[in-house]
C-alpha positions as CSV (number, residue, x, y, z in Angstrom):
1,M,127.1,139.9,-147.1
2,T,129.2,141.5,-149.8
3,E,130.9,144.9,-149.6
4,N,128.2,146.3,-151.9
5,D,125.4,145.3,-149.5
6,N,126.8,147.6,-146.9
7,H,127.0,150.6,-149.3
8,V,125.3,153.7,-147.9
9,P,124.2,156.3,-150.3
10,D,126.4,159.5,-150.4
11,E,123.6,161.6,-149.0
12,F,123.7,159.6,-145.8
13,S,127.4,159.8,-145.6
14,E,127.3,163.5,-146.0
15,A,124.6,163.8,-143.3
16,R,126.6,161.6,-141.0
17,A,129.8,163.6,-141.5
18,L,127.9,166.8,-140.8
19,R,126.3,165.4,-137.7
20,E,129.8,164.3,-136.4
21,K,131.2,167.8,-137.2
22,L,128.3,169.4,-135.2
23,I,128.8,167.1,-132.3
24,E,132.6,167.9,-132.3
25,G,131.8,171.6,-132.2
26,K,129.3,171.2,-129.4
27,T,131.9,169.2,-127.4
28,R,134.6,171.9,-127.9
29,M,132.1,174.6,-126.8
30,R,131.1,172.6,-123.7
31,N,134.7,172.1,-122.8
32,R,135.5,175.8,-123.3
33,L,132.5,176.8,-121.1
34,T,133.5,174.3,-118.5
35,A,136.9,175.9,-118.2
36,L,135.4,179.3,-117.6
37,S,135.1,180.7,-114.1
38,F,131.6,181.4,-112.6
39,S,132.1,185.1,-113.1
40,E,133.0,184.7,-116.7
41,K,129.9,182.6,-117.3
42,I,127.8,185.3,-115.6
43,K,129.3,187.9,-118.1
44,I,128.2,185.7,-121.0
45,L,124.7,185.4,-119.5
46,E,124.5,189.2,-119.1
47,K,125.5,189.8,-122.7
48,L,122.8,187.2,-123.9
49,R,120.2,189.0,-121.7
50,D,121.1,192.4,-123.1
51,R,120.9,191.0,-126.6
52,D,117.5,189.5,-125.9
53,R,116.3,192.9,-124.5
54,A,117.6,194.7,-127.6
55,I,115.7,192.3,-129.9
56,A,112.6,192.7,-127.9
57,A,112.9,196.5,-128.0
58,A,113.3,196.5,-131.7
59,G,110.0,194.5,-132.1
60,L,111.6,191.6,-133.9
61,R,110.5,188.2,-132.7
62,R,110.3,184.8,-134.3
63,K,106.6,183.9,-134.7
64,T,105.8,180.2,-135.0
65,A,103.2,179.2,-137.5
66,E,100.2,177.2,-136.4
67,G,101.0,173.6,-135.7
68,G,104.6,174.3,-134.9
69,K,105.6,174.4,-138.6
70,D,108.0,176.8,-140.3
71,S,108.5,180.2,-138.7
72,S,109.6,183.6,-140.1
73,F,110.7,186.9,-138.6
74,E,108.0,189.4,-138.2
75,Q,108.1,193.0,-137.0
76,G,105.9,194.4,-134.2
77,N,103.7,192.7,-131.6
78,G,106.7,191.1,-130.0
């Protein structure tokens, strides 16, 4: 094979770089969460629960389209 046979289009290179960047970010977040104490993790969960309740109270929920296709935000009937 020549060097040109191994050429990957730029769009794939960009996608690969983005994927690697996302994985690095996830790894950093996991390491940060691992370092937290149990009580600190509980505080984070409580904040997430409170946020979820606030969204539910506001009537904003993500509705999925039939067949699991694209979704959009709709107000009411949460």
